[in-house]
N, C-alpha and C positions, 0 to 999 in steps of 0.2 A: 755326710749326707748329699743326696741326689739332687743338686741344683736346679741341672738343665730338666729334667722331670720334672720337676716341683716349678718351673718354668714354664714348661707346655703345660698342664694340665691348669693351669691359672687361667694361660691365654684362652686356652680353648671358652674354658668357661665366663669369662670374658668378652669373649668376641660373641658370646651367643648373648650374653645378657647388653651388650653391647647395643649387637645389630635389633634385639626386640627392643630395645627399649627407645631409636631411632624410629620405630613405626606410632611411638606415640607422640600427639601433638605435642605437647607438654610433659618434659621429663623432671621428677620432683629431685626439689636439692638434694635429697638424700643419695638419690639415685647419681648425681651427677658428679658429689663427693667421694661418694664408694666408689667408682670409676676412676677420678680422679689418684683417689689410694691405689689402686689396682697397678694404673699406671707407672706411677711409680715404683712400686712395690714389684712389678714385674721388671724393671730398670735394674732393679739390684740384683735382682735376683739371676737374669743375663749377665750381669759383672760377675758374681759369687762364682756362676757355672763356669765364665771363662776363667777366671782364676785356678777355681780347684780343676780343670783339667791340665791347666797349666803345672798346677802343684806335681799334678798325677806324673804326668810327662819327666817332671823336675826328678821326682822321687824314686820314679824306674831308671835314667838314666843316674841315678846316684848308685843308687844300689847295682846298676850293672857296676859302676868302676870302683865300687866298694870290691867287689869279686873278681876284677882285675887285678886290683891291687894286689888281694891274697894269693890269689894264683900267679902271678908273676914276683911274689917274694923272694930273693934270693934266700940258697938253703947254704947249708953249713957240711961240707964235705971231708 
């Protein structure tokens, strides 16, 4: 799953709706609750995107290490 892409897409939508709601003299309660929910979701997506990036980097490092271990295995002469 591409959490960073989901974060970016949701953030664009959130920013547009928040900007539009700021122009209204009174923001409906349902809109305020939705904006709060999205803020929490954005935070979680950002955390997941960071963990996903870290996992991918570690996975690549481990793959390289495994390749190195196999390549450097002693042979019987």
